[in-house]
C-alpha positions, 0 to 999 in steps of 0.5 A: 500500499505504501508503493502505492502511494508513493506511486500515486504522487509520483504520478500527480506530481509528473501530470501537475507540473505538465499542467504547470509549463504549458500553463507557462508556455501558453499553447504552441502559435498558430502559423501564419497563412500567406494566399497565392493563386496557382503552384510556381507562384507558391515556389517562388514564395517559398524561396523567399519565406522558407519556414516563416509563413505556411502558403496555401493555393488556391487552384487544386491540382491539375486544375484549368486556370479557365474554368476554375472555381474554388471551392469552400475550403480555399475561401474561407483559408482566406478569411486566415490569411494575412494576405493574398498575393494573386498572380496578376491576369488569371481569368479566376483571379478576376472573378473572385476579387469581389466575392474576396473585397465582400468578405475579406473587406481588411485582406491585402492583396497584391499583384504580383506582376505588376510591373512586367511589359506584359505581353498580348493577342495571344489570349482573347479572341476577334476583335479584342484578342489584341488588348487581351493580356497574357496570363502567363508571366511565371513562364519567364525567369526575368519576370520571376525576378519581378515576381520574386521581389512584388512577392518579398515586399509584400511580405516585409508589408504585411510579416514586417517583424520578419523583413530582413529574414524575407529580404536576405531570402529573396536575395538569395533567390535573385541570384539564382535567378540571373545565374539561371538567366544567363545560362538560358540566354548562353544556351538559346543563343544559337536559336535566336530568331527560332520557332517553336510549336506550342497547342496553347500559348503558355511560353510566350513571356518565354520565347520574348526573353530569348528573341524566339518564335512561339507559332500557337497551333491550338488556337485561343483560349483551346477554341481549334483552328479552322481547317485552312487556320491550322493548314496556315499554321502548318505552313509556316512551321514548316517554313521557320524550321520548327522543329519542338511541339511542346503541350500540356498533356492534362488540358491539351486537345487530343489533336496534339499527335494528329495535328503533327504527324504533319509538321513532323516535330518532336513532342515534349510534355510542360507543365507550366503551372508545375510546383517546381517552377525551376525545374520546368523553366530549365527542363523548357530549355533543354528541349529547344537546345537538346534538339539541334 
């Protein structure tokens, strides 16, 4: 009985001590949340924020940004966010802004593509095509440096306690991007003025950066071309020696292979919305260089 009492009071002491420690330290602080639109943004932002915040993404894996409608859970996550860092010109963002403002009037919203010289005329249709901004600003290393800088300044505003940490990480990432850009530019210098094919115009900014011509085969906004338009594109691709045909496996038309039978280019699958942004941009350059 004496041994039992000793063990009992030891347990009480341990449990009480645990309660006292918990009361003194408090519950673990809830992690800060920042929301972005797409996975490449998440990758870029995480190079700056490290483990200081949790970065959440509105666009679900494999979803089409042109037809995307965020789930209620994504909208609820915005209520807990320090800020929303939008890409800038993606269709579903514009459709959501009013809802976000209504439900989260105090939520800071930042356009991470601000300052980028836009490419127009690749999206849209009819008379308005030339006025529509190409949304794929992240498909360019030069643009990524602008996007990263915008993200860093946004984080400094919404989480100033960590501004030195964010700016240091940005400087390191910016230096890495500069190195990647110089390597790609050097490797693609031999291809200046040459063309490549793409089903959906997702590489417009990449092409502009390195003096390449992007030939769009799939038409605007995934609308297929007429037979006459397609014939003209095929002839143009042949005349300009386009040897690589980029397509998105999950989103592009089943007609890619059929069209390519007449062109005879090398089919390369790309993933513009991949989280692994660095790997994707380097793989795109490699596909062009390795075809020479």
